[in-house]
C-alpha positions in Angstrom: -48.6 32.3 -16.5 -48.8 28.4 -16.8 -45.7 28.6 -19.4 -43.3 30.1 -16.9 -44.0 27.5 -14.2 -41.4 24.9 -13.4 -42.5 21.2 -12.9 -41.1 19.8 -9.6 -39.8 16.8 -11.5 -40.2 17.0 -15.3 -38.7 13.7 -16.2 -37.5 11.4 -13.5 -35.4 9.3 -15.9 -33.4 12.4 -17.1 -33.0 13.4 -13.5 -31.5 10.1 -12.6 -29.0 10.3 -15.6 -27.8 13.8 -14.5 -27.2 12.3 -11.0 -25.6 9.0 -11.9 -23.9 9.8 -15.3 -21.0 12.1 -13.4 -20.5 9.1 -11.0 -20.0 6.7 -13.7 -17.8 9.0 -15.6 -15.6 9.5 -12.5 -15.3 5.9 -11.8 -14.2 5.2 -15.4 -11.9 8.0 -15.2 -10.4 6.2 -12.0 -10.3 2.9 -13.6 -8.4 4.3 -16.6 -5.9 6.3 -14.6 -5.2 3.1 -12.5 -4.7 1.0 -15.7 -2.3 3.8 -17.1 -0.4 3.6 -13.8 0.0 -0.2 -13.8 0.9 -0.3 -17.4 3.6 2.4 -16.7 5.0 0.7 -13.6 5.0 -2.6 -15.8 7.2 -1.1 -18.6 9.5 1.2 -16.4 9.6 -0.9 -13.2 8.9 -4.5 -14.3 9.4 -6.0 -10.7 6.9 -3.4 -9.2 4.4 -3.6 -12.0 4.7 -7.5 -11.8 3.5 -7.4 -8.2 1.0 -4.6 -8.7 -1.0 -6.6 -11.7 -1.4 -9.4 -9.2 -3.4 -7.0 -6.9 -7.2 -6.3 -7.7 -7.7 -3.3 -9.4 -10.2 -1.8 -6.8 -7.5 -2.2 -4.0 -4.9 -0.3 -6.4 -7.4 2.4 -6.9 -7.9 2.7 -3.1 -4.1 3.0 -2.6 -4.0 5.9 -5.4 -7.0 7.7 -3.8 -6.0 10.6 -1.3 -8.1 11.6 1.5 -8.9 14.9 0.2 -11.1 13.2 -2.6 -13.7 12.8 0.0 -14.3 9.3 -1.2 -15.5 6.2 0.9 -12.1 4.6 0.4 -8.6 6.2 0.5 -5.0 5.2 1.0 -5.0 6.2 5.0 -5.8 2.4 5.9 -3.1 1.3 3.5 -0.6 3.9 4.7 -1.0 3.1 8.3 -0.4 -0.8 7.4 2.6 0.0 5.2 4.1 1.9 7.9 3.6 -1.0 10.3 5.1 -3.5 8.0 8.0 -1.1 7.2 8.7 -1.0 11.3 8.5 -4.7 11.2 11.1 -5.1 8.4 13.5 -2.6 9.9 13.3 -4.1 13.4 14.0 -7.6 12.1 16.8 -6.3 10.3 18.3 -4.5 13.1 17.7 -7.6 15.4 19.4 -9.8 12.8 22.4 -7.2 12.4 25.8 -8.9 13.0 27.0 -5.5 14.6 24.1 -5.4 17.0 23.6 -9.1 17.7 25.6 -9.0 21.0 23.6 -5.8 22.3 20.2 -6.9 21.3 19.4 -8.3 24.7 20.4 -4.9 26.5 18.3 -2.8 24.0 15.2 -1.0 25.3 12.2 -0.4 22.7 13.0 3.3 22.8 16.8 2.5 21.5 15.2 0.3 18.8 13.0 3.3 17.8 15.9 5.5 17.8 18.0 2.9 15.5 14.9 2.8 13.2 14.9 6.4 12.7 18.7 6.7 12.2 18.9 9.4 14.8 20.6 7.3 17.3 24.2 7.7 18.7 26.0 4.3 17.8 28.9 5.5 19.7 27.3 4.6 22.8 27.0 1.1 22.0 
């Protein structure tokens, strides 16, 4: 009868290894995947690879992690920030455009959004 009974926690260190080891292996896999991505960019896209190698590895890992991974960090925050930067760059380019310079004072914010999206009718300007 005693031989068939389970001990609630037979070996605490074995339990901790079973819980922690998969997390360590997952993190190592993330690091290796990120390093492979950085090396690929450095070989095939030298300019991008050069910039990416200046960024800390944990930030690059965050930028490659999808929300579906259920991790604490994912690329949603960076995606929102990147979209804002792209809008700023597009707006700056439109406002500095030689073709639109004379009309900039008359453009409404909605017109700038339309111009940024490329869905605006340029014939009305």
